[in-house]
N, C-alpha and C positions, 0 to 999 in steps of 0.2 A: 350775620355780617355779611355784606355783600362782597362777591369776589372781585378781587382786583384783576382788572384784564391787564396783560403784559403787552405791550406795543412789540410789534415785530421788529427787529434789527435790521436795518437797510444794509445790505453788504456793501462794503467800500468798493471803489473803481480798481479791479485787479491790476490796471497798467498804471496806477498813482505811484506804486513803489518804483517804475521802470523810467519816470520822468528825468530824474537826475541821471542816470545813466545814458538815457537819450541824448540829454544835454550836454554832457561830457564827450560823448561820440561826435555828435554833429558839431560842436563849437570846441575844439581840443584847446584852443588858447584862450587865455584870460582876457576879459575885454580890454585892459590895459595894455596889454602885448598886441592885441588886434589894432587899437588905435595908434599905437607906435608904429606899427608895420604901415598901416595906411599912410600915415604923415611921409614915411620914408619912401613909399612909392610915388607920391605927389611930388615931391622933391626931386624925382629920378633916380633915386638911390634904390639897391636892392632891399627886399623887405627885411632881411636878417644880415648881420655882419659876420654869421658863422660862428660866433663865439659859444652859443649854446650847442651846435654841433660838436665844436671840438671839446668843450668840456663834457659831453655825454660820452665821447669815445674814450676820453681820459678815465671818466668814471668806471666805465664797462672794463678798461684795461685793468685799473686798479682792483675792482671786485674778482676779475677772473684769476689775478696774481695771488690775491689773498686766499681765494678757495684752491688753488693750485698748492700753494704752500700748506695749507691746513690739510689737504689730502695727503701730501707726501709725509708729512708730520704724523698723521694717524697710521698710515700704512707702515711706516718704519719700524721694525722691531724693538723693543727697548732692551738693552742689554742687561739691565738691573733685574727686570721680570724674568728674563731668559735664565738669568743665573740662579734666581730664586726658585723657579721650577726645576732646575737642575738639581739644586740642593734638597729640594723636598722630595723629589723623585728617588734620589740616593738614600735619604734617610728612611723613606717607606721600603726600600729593596732591603737595606740593611735591618731594619726591624722585622720584616718578613723572614729574612734569614734567621735572625736570631731566634724568633718564634718557632720554627721550624727545628732548628737545633735543641731546642727546650722539649719539644713534641718528642724526638727521638730519643732524649734522654728519659722523658717519662716513660717511654714505653720500654726502654732497657731496664728501669728501676721496678717497674712493674711486673717485668718478668722474674727479676730476682726475688720479689716479693712474694710473687707466686710460687717459686720453688722453694722458698722457706716456709711458706703456709703449707704447702704439700707435705715437706719433711717434719714440720710438726705437727700436721694432722695425721700422720702416718703413725705416730705414737699415741694419739688420742683414741677414745672409743668410737665405734663406728658411727653411731647416731649423733654424736657431737661433730664429727667431720662432716657429714652429710648436711647437718644444719648450718654449719658454716658456708658451705657450697652453696645452699639453697640462698642464704642471705647474700652471698657475693652475686648470684644472679639477679635478685631482686633489686639491688641498688646499683647494678649495670657495671660492676668490676670485672664480669669475665664476658668475653665474646661469645656470640651465640649463632648457630646455624641451624636452620630448619625450615618447615613448610610456611608460606606466606605470600604475599603480594609485593609488587614495586609500583608505587605510582610515580609518575613522572609530570611534573608541573612545568611550564614555561611561559614565556610573556607571549602575548598577541602579535603576529606578524605585522609591521608597519605597513598599513594600508590594504591589509587582508584580514577580514574578519567575516563572522557570520552574518553579520548586519548589512555587509556590501558597502561600507563607508569606513573612513579612516578613524581607528580609536586613538584617541589622545594617548601621550605616553603615561600620564599618571593613572588613567583609567585601564590601560591593557597591561599592567604589569601585575606580576605575583607579589603580594603584600605578605609582610608578617601576621597580620590578622588571618589571612587565607591559610596558612600553615598552622597556626593555632587552632583555628575551627576545625581542620581536617584531622591533626593529630589527638584532640581532644576527643572525636566522634570516634577514631579508631580505638583510643584507650576504652572507651564506654563500651566498645562492640567485643571486648575481649583481648585486645592486643597485648602479646607478652613484651615485646620489646620493640622500640621505634628509633630509628636514626634517619636524619635529614642530610645529605650529603656526606656520609660516613661520621655525622656528629650524632653519638649516642644521646638519646633524651633521659633523663633520669626524672627523681621526684622534684630536685631543686634546678632543672634546667629552666632556662628562659629563651623565647623566641622573640627579638625585637627587631624594630626598623630604625637603623641610624643613618641618617642621610640619604644615600642613593642604594644601601645595601642592607641586606637580611643577617642579621648576626643571631648565632645561637651559641650560647654560652661563650660570649666575647670572641667567636671565631667568625669572621665574614665569610658569607656564601657566595658563590656564583651560580647563575643559571646555565643550565635547567636545573631544577630541584628534584632530586631523587629522593622519594620518602620509602625506606625499605622497613617492612612490616613483617614481624613474626608472630603468627598465630594461625588460628583455623583459615585456610584459604577460602573457603565457602562463605564463612561469616563475614571476612575482612572485605571480600569483593561485593557482597550483597550489600553491605554499610556504604562502601564507596560508590556503587552504581544505583542502589534502590533505597538506602535509608537517608537520614536526614543530611548526613555528610555528601550523599550523592546527589540529592537536591541541590544543595549549595554549589558544588562543582558544575552541576548543569547550568545554574544561573551564571557562574563565572565563564563557561565556554559560549553560552548562547549571548549573553549581553555584553561581555566584554572580549570574546575572542580567545581567551587563554587556552593554550594548548594542553590537553589533559591525555594520559595514557595509562592504562592499567594493565600490568602484567603478571600474570599467577604463575607461582613457582612452587611446586611440590615439596621440594626438598634443597632447595639451592639459594635461598636467601641467608645472607651473612651479615650480622649486625656487630659491629665491633664494641670493644669496652670503652667506656666513658672516659673522657680525658680529665675530666674537673670532678674529682671524688675528695671531699672533704669529711673527716670524722669530727662530730661535736659531740660533746659530753655535757649532758643536762645534770645540773644537781638540784637538790631541793632547797628552797630558799626557807631561813628560818621564821619560825611564828612570831607574831608580835610580841606575845607574852615572854617568849624566850629572850628575844632582843631587848625588852625591857629589863629583864632579870639581870641579863649581862653588863647593862649599863649601869 
């Protein structure tokens, strides 16, 4: 099959698209207006009656007035919006105060429960009392103090990061996913207890991202985020600086400019008791044969 020879396309005149603009600039008046002005000059009259100039001035004044009114209207505060914001702020403050009162009440009740448990365990056999205490430590019902590390995570400074360029707010922030990965790595490295901003993590704890805040067990946290870990200080520090968790933190610091600090404490790390502890009782479901016999 013979080859089809493609014809070369001739480039159009680059100035062709500018002809209309040049014509408008060189002949700003319509030919009808131009001929009318020429007839007025031949009759000894001025080229224009001035009505167009007056109309143009009035149009400009009207446009300026409309723009001024719109700017004043937009800048003026809306009383209804201000009142709504004040009401919302008051509700948030009131809800926060009620939550703080409930937290204090929980602490007092927990202390009473601990006293009652100690009194009951005093009459129980030694092995049983130690077993109850170990279970309390495992579920996070008791505060702990011991050796470990403290990891501090904070957002990247605005306009200042390791890349030398401004980092967007969404990428330069500590996310819930970051805390999830870090805490899971510490658990796998042998951590005995972990708390984020004094919020103890248990087997049923959740770390979520709600709107603009990180929420741990339905409690909103504020930056910076202090991750207190009780465990072997050497193993915890090795995981944070050299393990998989360390590699992840290194990428957060180098790529997104997050501020990361690690502090090793021999015997001063304190992890409070968990605030959300619930007891769930499991029962054995009846077998299908038993259910049929009962029916």
